[in-house]
Structures are given as C-alpha cells and as structure tokens.
C-alpha positions in Angstrom: 0.0 0.0 0.0 1.3 3.4 -0.9 2.2 5.9 1.8 0.0 9.0 2.2 0.5 12.8 2.9 -0.9 14.6 6.0 0.4 17.8 7.5 3.7 17.3 5.6 4.2 13.9 7.3 4.8 10.7 5.5 2.0 8.4 6.7 2.3 4.6 6.5 -1.0 2.9 7.3 -2.3 -0.6 7.5 -5.7 0.9 6.6 -6.6 2.5 3.3 -6.9 6.3 3.8 -8.8 7.6 0.7 -9.2 11.1 2.1 -5.4 11.7 1.9 -3.2 12.6 -1.0 -0.5 10.1 -1.9 3.0 10.7 -0.6 5.2 12.4 -3.3 8.0 13.6 -1.1 11.4 12.3 -0.4 12.4 8.8 0.6 12.6 9.3 4.3 11.2 6.9 6.8 7.5 7.3 7.7 6.9 10.1 10.2 3.7 8.4 11.4 2.8 4.7 11.3 -0.8 3.5 11.7 -1.3 -0.2 12.5 -4.2 -2.4 13.5 -3.8 -4.6 16.5 -5.3 -5.5 19.9 -4.6 -3.1 22.8 -5.0 -3.5 26.5 -8.1 -2.2 28.2 -6.0 0.5 29.8 -2.6 2.0 29.5 -0.1 1.0 32.2 -0.1 3.7 34.8 -2.7 5.5 32.7 -4.9 8.1 34.2 -8.4 9.0 32.9 -8.5 12.7 31.9 -12.0 12.2 30.4 -14.4 9.3 30.2 -12.9 8.5 26.7 -9.3 9.3 27.2 -6.4 8.0 29.3 -2.9 9.4 29.4 0.1 7.7 31.0 3.2 9.2 32.6 5.1 9.0 29.3 2.4 11.0 27.5 1.0 8.1 25.5 -2.8 8.4 25.0 -5.6 5.9 24.6 -8.9 7.1 23.1 -11.8 4.6 23.4 -14.9 5.1 21.2 -17.7 2.7 22.0 -18.7 0.5 19.1 -16.1 2.0 16.8 -12.5 1.5 18.0 -9.8 2.3 20.5 -6.7 4.2 19.5 -3.4 4.4 21.2 -1.1 7.3 20.2 2.6 7.3 21.2 5.3 9.9 20.7 3.5 11.7 17.9 4.6 8.9 15.6 2.6 5.7 16.3 -1.1 5.0 16.2 -2.5 1.6 17.0 -6.2 1.0 16.2 -8.2 -1.8 17.8 -11.4 -1.8 15.8 -14.8 -2.9 17.2 -16.2 -2.8 13.6 -14.9 -3.5 10.2 -11.8 -1.3 10.1 -12.5 -0.2 6.6 -15.7 1.5 7.6 -15.6 5.3 7.6 -16.5 5.7 11.3 -12.9 4.5 12.2 -11.4 7.3 10.0 -13.7 10.0 11.3 -12.1 9.8 14.8 -8.6 9.1 13.2 -8.8 12.5 11.4 -10.4 14.2 14.3 -9.5 13.6 18.0 -6.6 11.2 17.1 -5.1 13.9 14.8 -5.4 16.3 17.7 -3.5 13.8 19.9 -0.7 13.5 17.3 -0.5 17.3 17.1 -0.3 17.8 20.8 2.5 15.2 21.1 4.4 16.9 18.3 4.1 20.4 19.8 1.5 21.6 17.3 -1.8 23.2 18.0 -5.1 21.6 16.6 -7.7 24.3 15.9 -11.3 23.4 15.5 -11.7 25.0 12.1 -11.9 24.6 8.3 -9.1 26.4 6.4 -8.8 27.7 2.8 -6.0 29.3 0.9 -6.8 32.8 -0.5 -3.8 33.9 -2.5 -0.7 32.8 -0.6 -2.3 33.0 2.9 -4.4 30.6 5.0 -7.7 31.7 6.3 -9.3 29.6 9.1 -13.0 29.4 9.6 -13.8 28.5 13.2 -16.9 28.4 15.4 -19.3 26.1 17.1 -20.8 23.0 15.4 -23.5 23.9 12.8 -22.2 27.4 12.1 -21.4 26.7 8.4 -17.6 26.4 8.6 -17.3 23.6 6.1 -20.1 25.0 3.9 -18.3 28.4 3.6 -15.0 26.6 3.0 -16.6 24.5 0.3 -18.1 27.7 -1.3 -14.6 29.3 -1.4 -13.1 26.1 -2.8 -15.6 26.1 -5.6 -14.5 29.7 -6.4 -10.9 28.4 -6.8 -9.5 28.9 -3.3 -8.0 25.5 -2.3 -9.3 23.7 0.8 -6.3 23.4 3.1 -8.0 21.5 5.9 -11.5 20.6 7.2 -12.5 20.0 10.8 -9.0 20.2 12.3 -6.6 23.0 11.2 -3.1 22.1 12.4 -0.9 25.1 13.3 2.8 25.4 14.0 2.8 28.5 16.2 6.6 28.6 16.6 7.8 28.6 13.0 10.5 31.1 12.4 8.5 33.0 9.7 5.4 33.2 11.9 2.5 30.8 12.5 2.0 28.3 9.7 -0.9 26.0 8.8 0.1 22.5 7.8 -2.2 21.1 5.0 -4.5 18.5 6.3 -7.5 16.5 5.0 -8.6 18.1 1.7 -12.2 16.8 1.9 -15.2 19.0 3.0 -17.5 17.3 5.4 -21.0 18.4 4.4 -24.6 17.3 5.2 -26.6 16.3 2.1 -28.7 19.4 2.3 -25.6 21.6 2.1 -24.1 19.5 -0.8 -27.4 19.8 -2.7 -27.5 23.6 -2.2 -23.9 23.8 -3.6 -24.9 21.4 -6.5 -22.0 19.1 -5.7 -21.9 15.8 -7.7 -22.1 12.5 -5.8 -19.3 10.9 -7.7 -16.1 10.8 -5.6 -17.8 11.6 -2.3 -17.0 9.4 0.7 -19.4 8.5 3.6 -18.8 10.2 6.9 -20.4 7.8 9.4 -22.9 5.0 9.0 -26.5 6.2 9.1 -25.6 9.8 8.6 -26.7 11.9 5.6 -23.3 13.5 5.7 -20.4 12.9 3.3 -16.9 14.0 2.5 -16.5 15.8 -0.8 -13.3 16.3 -2.8 -13.5 19.8 -4.2 -10.9 21.1 -6.6 -8.0 19.6 -8.5 -6.2 17.2 -6.2 -3.0 17.8 -8.1 -3.1 21.5 -7.2 -4.0 21.2 -3.6 -1.5 22.9 -1.1 1.1 20.5 0.2 3.5 23.0 1.9 2.9 25.1 5.1 1.1 28.4 4.6 1.2 31.5 6.7 -2.0 31.9 8.9 -3.4 35.4 8.1 -6.7 35.4 9.9 -9.2 33.4 11.9 -12.9 34.2 11.5 -15.3 32.8 14.1 -18.6 32.2 12.3 -21.8 33.0 14.1 -25.5 33.4 13.1 -27.1 36.8 13.1 -30.3 37.3 15.2 -32.5 40.0 16.5 -29.8 41.1 19.0 -26.9 40.8 16.6 -26.7 42.1 13.1 -24.5 40.7 10.3 -21.0 42.2 10.8 -17.3 41.6 11.1 -16.2 42.4 14.7 -12.5 42.4 15.3 -11.0 41.2 18.6 -8.0 42.9 20.1 -5.3 42.3 22.7 -5.9 39.6 25.2 -9.3 38.8 23.6 -7.5 37.2 20.7 -5.4 34.9 22.8 -8.4 33.9 24.9 -10.3 33.1 21.7 -7.5 30.9 20.4 -7.5 28.9 23.6 -11.3 28.4 23.3 -10.9 27.2 19.7 -8.2 24.6 20.3 -9.3 21.0 20.6 -9.4 20.8 24.5 -6.6 19.2 26.4 -9.1 17.0 28.2 -9.8 15.3 24.8 -6.4 15.5 23.2 -4.1 15.0 26.2 -2.1 18.2 25.7 1.2 17.9 27.6 2.3 21.5 27.1 2.5 23.6 30.3 0.2 26.5 30.8 3.2 28.8 30.1 3.9 27.0 26.8 0.2 27.3 25.8 0.1 30.9 26.8 3.2 31.7 24.7 1.8 29.8 21.7 -1.5 31.6 21.8 0.1 35.0 22.5 2.2 34.5 19.3 -0.9 33.6 17.3 -2.8 36.6 18.7 0.0 39.0 17.8 0.5 37.7 14.3 -3.1 36.9 13.1 -6.3 38.8 12.7 -9.1 37.3 14.8 -12.7 38.4 14.3 -16.3 37.3 14.8 -18.0 37.0 11.4 -21.7 37.3 12.1 -23.7 36.1 9.0 -27.3 35.6 8.1 -28.7 32.1 8.5 -29.0 29.8 5.5 -27.1 28.3 2.6 -27.5 31.5 0.5 -25.6 33.3 3.3 -22.6 31.0 2.7 -22.1 32.5 -0.8 -22.3 36.0 0.7 -19.8 35.0 3.4 -17.5 33.7 0.7 -17.6 37.0 -1.2 -17.0 38.9 2.1 -14.0 36.7 3.0 -12.5 37.2 -0.5 -12.7 41.0 0.0 -11.3 40.8 3.5 -8.4 38.7 2.3 -7.5 41.2 -0.4 -7.8 44.3 1.8 
C-alpha cells in the first residue's frame, strides 16, 4: 500500500486512507505509522483525563470510542487502532482524522484548531466556530471559487515557525450534510461517507494535483456566528488579550487531546498567534444563501 500525505508527514498505514493525498515527497522513513492490533483495556499507569481518554506518565494516550475503535497514540509517531467494527468503515477514520489527529499534534508540539481552512492567495484563512455554524459549507463555497481547501474540521498550526504561525495542510475533503451539498450542487461521484447512518459525506473539491502541500502563513481566523435580533451581520475584530483567549477556546481541548504542554507554553503559543493573526467574529445571516455572501466577504477581507 502506498504511503500518504498529511500535514507534511509521511503516513504509512495498514488501513486505506482515501481522504489523503499520496506521498510524493522524499524517501525518508515514515513520520507516522498507523497499524491495526489489539490493545489492552487500559494503559499501564494511565490516568483517565476524560471518560474516553487515558494518558500515561510518558504521554501516551488511549482514546476509546464505544462500538467504533480504541486508538493508542505514542510519541506523535505511532497510532494503534483496535477496531470494534470492520476497520475499513468510515467511522474509524472519522475519529482518526479528528481527535486522534489532535493527539498526534499535541504530542508533536503543534496546535489543533477546530476550524476549516482555505488558501486565498498565498495566505491561509481559518473558519472556526461552534458546530453547525457553516464552517465547512463556507469553506466549500470558497473552494468552488478556486480557493483551495487546506483542511477541514482540524486546522493544524505550527505557532513557533521562524516565519510566523503556519498552517500544515491536512485533510482536503469537506464534510457536508446532504442538504448543504445539494445547495452547492455538488456531484455525488467521488464523495465518501462520513459515518454510517448519517446523511453526511466528505466531498473532494478542486483539482487534487493542485492542492496545497506546503505550510502556509496563517493570516486570519474568523469565528462564524449566526445573526439574530440582537446581533446584526457584521465583522467584529478582537483585540489584545481577547485574541489569545479566543485561540484557547478554539483549540481542541486538552481533556480530549491530552495536551502535555505547560500553561506557560500554551500561553506563549496563543500569544504568538494573537500577535500575528487577525481574529474576528464574522456574524452572518442564516442559511445556505448566506454561505455565498460570506465567501464574497471573505475574499474581500483577504484582499484588503
């Protein structure tokens, strides 16, 4: 089986990973290896940091998802999957590219942001916010306009890069509910299921041969929200400490990703991000038609 590309890492996996681009880099040894095998019910000396997650004194993590799989992540380089279902089913990969990717990032000193990300020009723009705020739909709209999708669901950031915070290209599929895909007139060919029983799919958008494969400077993070009677559509910039606080809120939480960094390290990382990136609330009207308007607005903001 051919190796795959994720975040600049060479991935060698015992499972097929159709969401990932093939590895086309150098001949180095794999950066991350994913295998299938039985694990113990608990890590040796592991401590429960949440009902689903254990961390041991060496920083290894075990995530257990009932009726799907358990995952052990070690040293930011090894993932062992013990499936409870057919390992080729998409449910196994949903958690692999979500929480498990967050665990890998935390073990490698990177920050996993809950956001979709697109490339507008030579800069990365992250679209964050709570579930159901249209992050992936807006990102898909921008991708259909020719702005490549850099990542969906988890936006991996290197806050300490010498040139400033960088986004590492991740999964180039947009996770969309069927209603959103219909509104965008996306074809069904090439889509992948998200989880069994869900009317949600992962859509490849754009030319896979032209998708970003090198780190991109993070220019801005827009937190998407719906307008209502009390809040009109607007772009509301955050300033000073507000930006750092927002970044900490948007990170996959340490209780689910086993972050080992100290509070001081996390403060330094988010302070760097706050100083180098624009952070704003983007309040938009509700509905699929608003996603197109949001895309137009984001294009104008990126070119300003």
